[in-house]
C-alpha positions as CSV (number, residue, x, y, z in Angstrom):
1,X,27.3,76.2,124.9
2,X,25.0,79.2,125.6
3,X,25.4,81.7,122.8
4,X,25.5,84.6,125.3
5,X,28.7,83.3,126.9
6,X,30.4,82.0,123.8
7,X,33.9,83.5,123.9
8,X,34.1,84.0,120.1
9,X,30.8,85.6,119.7
10,X,31.4,88.7,117.4
11,X,28.7,90.6,119.4
12,X,30.9,90.4,122.5
13,X,33.9,91.8,120.7
14,X,31.7,94.6,119.2
15,X,30.3,95.5,122.6
16,X,33.8,95.5,124.1
17,X,34.9,98.0,121.5
18,X,31.9,100.1,122.1
19,X,32.6,100.2,125.8
20,X,36.2,101.3,125.2
21,X,34.9,103.9,122.7
22,X,32.4,105.3,125.2
23,X,35.2,105.9,127.7
24,X,36.9,108.1,125.1
25,X,33.8,110.3,124.6
26,X,34.3,112.5,127.8
27,X,38.0,112.8,127.0
28,X,37.2,114.1,123.5
29,X,35.3,117.0,125.0
30,X,38.1,117.6,127.5
31,X,40.6,117.7,124.7
32,X,38.4,120.2,122.9
33,X,38.3,122.3,126.2
34,X,42.1,122.1,126.3
35,X,42.4,123.2,122.7
36,X,40.2,126.2,123.3
37,X,42.3,127.3,126.2
38,X,45.5,126.9,124.2
39,X,44.0,128.9,121.3
40,X,42.9,131.6,123.7
41,X,46.5,132.1,124.9
42,X,47.9,132.2,121.4
43,X,45.2,134.6,120.2
44,X,45.8,136.9,123.1
45,X,49.4,137.3,122.1
46,X,48.4,138.4,118.6
47,X,46.1,141.3,119.8
48,X,47.2,144.9,120.2
49,X,45.8,148.4,120.6
50,X,45.0,148.7,116.8
51,X,43.9,145.2,116.1
52,X,41.7,144.0,119.0
53,X,39.9,141.3,117.1
54,X,42.3,138.5,118.5
55,X,41.2,139.5,122.0
56,X,37.6,138.8,121.0
57,X,38.7,135.5,119.5
58,X,40.4,134.6,122.8
59,X,37.3,135.5,124.8
60,X,35.1,133.4,122.5
61,X,37.5,130.5,122.8
62,X,37.1,130.6,126.6
63,X,33.4,130.6,126.1
64,X,33.6,127.5,124.0
65,X,35.9,125.9,126.5
66,X,33.1,126.5,129.1
67,X,30.7,124.7,126.8
68,X,33.0,121.7,126.3
69,X,33.7,121.5,130.0
70,X,30.0,121.3,130.7
71,X,29.5,118.5,128.2
72,X,32.4,116.2,129.2
73,X,31.0,115.8,132.7
74,X,27.4,115.3,131.6
75,X,28.5,112.8,128.9
76,X,30.5,110.9,131.5
77,X,27.6,110.7,133.9
78,X,25.0,109.8,131.3
79,X,27.2,107.0,129.9
80,X,28.5,105.8,133.3
81,X,32.1,106.4,132.3
82,X,33.3,108.5,135.3
83,X,36.9,107.6,136.0
84,X,39.6,109.1,138.3
85,X,41.8,109.6,135.2
86,X,39.1,111.6,133.5
87,X,38.6,113.7,136.6
88,X,42.2,114.6,136.9
89,X,42.5,115.2,133.1
90,X,39.6,117.6,133.2
91,X,41.1,119.5,136.1
92,X,44.4,120.0,134.2
93,X,42.5,121.2,131.2
94,X,40.5,123.6,133.3
95,X,43.7,125.2,134.8
96,X,44.7,126.2,131.3
97,X,41.3,127.2,129.9
98,X,39.9,128.9,133.0
99,X,43.1,129.9,134.8
100,X,46.0,130.7,132.5
101,X,44.0,131.8,129.5
102,X,41.8,134.4,131.3
103,X,44.7,135.6,133.4
104,X,46.8,136.2,130.3
105,X,43.8,137.8,128.5
106,X,43.0,140.1,131.5
107,X,46.6,141.3,131.7
108,X,47.1,141.9,127.9
109,X,43.7,143.6,127.4
110,X,43.6,145.6,130.6
111,X,47.2,146.6,131.3
112,X,49.5,146.3,128.3
113,X,48.2,149.3,126.3
114,X,47.4,151.9,129.0
115,X,48.7,155.4,128.5
116,X,52.0,156.6,130.0
117,X,54.1,153.6,129.1
118,X,57.6,153.9,130.6
119,X,56.5,156.1,133.5
120,X,56.7,155.0,137.1
121,X,52.9,154.9,137.3
122,X,52.8,152.5,134.4
123,X,55.4,150.3,136.0
124,X,53.4,150.2,139.2
125,X,50.1,149.3,137.4
126,X,52.0,146.7,135.4
127,X,53.3,145.1,138.6
128,X,49.8,145.2,140.1
129,X,48.6,143.4,136.9
130,X,51.1,140.7,137.4
131,X,50.1,140.2,141.0
132,X,46.3,140.3,140.4
133,X,46.4,138.0,137.4
134,X,48.7,135.6,139.1
135,X,46.4,135.6,142.1
136,X,43.5,134.7,139.8
137,X,45.5,131.8,138.4
138,X,46.5,130.5,141.8
139,X,42.9,130.8,143.1
140,X,41.7,128.9,140.0
141,X,44.1,126.0,140.7
142,X,43.2,126.1,144.4
143,X,39.5,126.0,143.6
144,X,39.9,123.0,141.3
145,X,42.1,121.1,143.8
146,X,39.6,121.7,146.6
147,X,36.7,120.5,144.4
148,X,38.5,117.3,143.6
149,X,39.1,116.6,147.3
150,X,35.8,117.9,148.9
151,X,33.4,118.0,146.0
152,X,30.1,119.9,146.2
153,X,28.6,121.8,149.1
154,X,27.4,119.6,152.1
155,X,23.9,118.3,151.7
156,X,23.7,117.6,148.0
157,X,24.9,118.7,144.6
158,X,22.8,121.8,144.1
159,X,25.6,124.2,145.1
160,X,29.3,124.6,144.6
161,X,31.5,125.8,147.4
162,X,33.1,128.9,146.0
163,X,32.6,130.3,142.5
164,X,33.3,127.7,139.8
165,X,36.4,128.4,137.9
166,X,34.7,128.3,134.5
167,X,32.1,130.9,135.7
168,X,34.9,133.2,136.9
169,X,36.7,132.9,133.6
170,X,33.6,133.5,131.6
171,X,33.0,136.8,133.5
172,X,36.4,138.0,132.2
173,X,35.8,136.6,128.7
174,X,32.3,138.2,128.6
175,X,33.6,141.7,129.5
176,X,36.4,141.5,126.9
177,X,33.9,140.2,124.3
178,X,31.5,143.1,125.1
179,X,34.2,145.8,124.9
180,X,36.7,144.2,122.5
181,X,36.7,147.0,120.0
182,X,39.1,148.8,122.2
183,X,41.6,148.1,125.0
184,X,41.7,149.7,128.4
185,X,44.0,152.7,128.1
186,X,43.3,154.7,131.3
187,X,45.0,153.9,134.5
188,X,41.9,154.1,136.6
189,X,40.0,151.7,134.5
190,X,43.0,149.4,134.5
191,X,43.2,149.3,138.2
192,X,39.5,148.6,138.5
193,X,39.8,145.8,136.0
194,X,42.6,144.2,137.9
195,X,40.7,144.5,141.2
196,X,37.8,142.7,139.5
197,X,40.1,139.9,138.5
198,X,41.4,139.6,142.0
199,X,37.8,139.7,143.4
200,X,36.9,136.8,141.1
201,X,39.9,134.9,142.4
202,X,38.8,135.5,146.0
203,X,35.3,134.3,145.2
204,X,36.7,131.0,143.8
205,X,38.4,130.3,147.1
206,X,35.6,131.6,149.3
207,X,32.9,129.7,151.1
208,X,30.1,131.4,149.1
209,X,27.7,128.9,147.6
210,X,27.0,129.1,143.9
211,X,24.1,127.3,142.3
212,X,25.2,124.4,140.1
213,X,22.1,123.7,138.0
214,X,22.9,120.0,138.5
215,X,19.4,119.3,140.0
216,X,17.7,120.4,136.8
217,X,16.3,117.3,135.1
218,X,17.6,118.0,131.6
219,X,16.8,114.4,130.4
220,X,13.2,114.4,131.6
221,X,10.1,115.8,129.9
222,X,9.8,119.5,130.3
223,X,7.0,122.0,129.6
224,X,6.8,123.3,126.1
225,X,7.4,126.9,127.4
226,X,10.9,125.8,128.5
227,X,11.8,124.9,124.9
228,X,10.5,128.2,123.7
229,X,12.5,130.1,126.3
230,X,15.6,128.2,125.5
231,X,15.1,128.9,121.8
232,X,14.6,132.6,122.6
233,X,17.8,132.7,124.7
234,X,19.8,131.0,122.0
235,X,18.5,133.5,119.4
236,X,19.4,136.4,121.8
237,X,22.9,135.0,122.3
238,X,23.3,134.6,118.6
239,X,22.1,138.1,117.7
240,X,23.2,140.1,120.7
241,X,26.0,138.0,122.1
242,X,28.0,140.9,123.6
243,X,25.3,142.3,125.9
244,X,23.5,139.0,126.6
245,X,26.5,137.0,127.6
246,X,27.8,139.9,129.7
247,X,24.4,140.1,131.5
248,X,24.3,136.3,132.0
249,X,27.8,136.0,133.4
250,X,27.7,139.0,135.7
251,X,24.1,138.2,136.9
252,X,25.2,134.7,137.9
253,X,28.1,136.1,139.9
254,X,26.1,139.0,141.5
255,X,23.0,136.9,142.2
256,X,24.8,134.2,144.1
257,X,26.8,136.7,146.2
258,X,23.6,138.5,147.0
259,X,21.9,135.3,148.0
260,X,24.8,134.4,150.2
261,X,24.6,137.8,151.9
262,X,20.8,137.3,152.5
263,X,21.4,133.8,153.9
264,X,24.1,135.2,156.2
265,X,21.7,137.9,157.5
266,X,18.9,135.4,158.0
267,X,21.2,133.0,159.9
268,X,22.3,135.9,162.2
269,X,18.7,136.9,162.8
270,X,17.7,133.4,163.7
271,X,20.6,133.0,166.0
272,X,19.8,136.2,167.8
273,X,16.1,135.3,168.2
274,X,17.0,131.9,169.7
275,X,19.4,133.4,172.2
276,X,17.0,136.2,173.1
């Protein structure tokens, strides 16, 4: 009998175990993503106006969840282990890490400790906080469900339709991380913060195209300058994480919105010239 097809060949058994183990690799990163979201919710509950460090820990946990969420998909694609179960499991984890966790963090950091507690104005702002943060959460779940059904933007995988849920959550986490030494204590800033959370939710459910970076050939040979730039970026994040992460998160959101606005103006201009 041919050795390659011998049923009791130990190599066949070893390869079978390896294949089963490979399918677990993406799920391990998804579980890590889920753990970070769970920790972020717990850490948020420990923060207060005098001890704001737990808020920073929650923001960092959301950032690590973003990292793990990026890895599980790439590992699944590289190993050819994409499954429908993994897709749904990843979406459920994302609802916690990029929906519930940032919504709870946004409310606790931006509403809970504003001045004038017990007054009618405080009650109104608190109710607004509930509405805006719930809106963010609903939009996150909506965005993930729409992505599971429709996928990327038509014409390829370069763009997402709507702001990715991890990117929206990272904007909230980056702002909290940058200003975690205090909480929002003025009504005006609290309202602005809540409107920002609602705007991020609206972007998630919008038709604005956001660059996905999926067309970047990470596994191919790159110029040496690319390695140097990545090393410099990593060093900048390590040493000046508060300002660098804030700039990266906000720049990604603002740049894609601006590009969508430019594309819309260009489309209108072309339509007018054709009809003229």
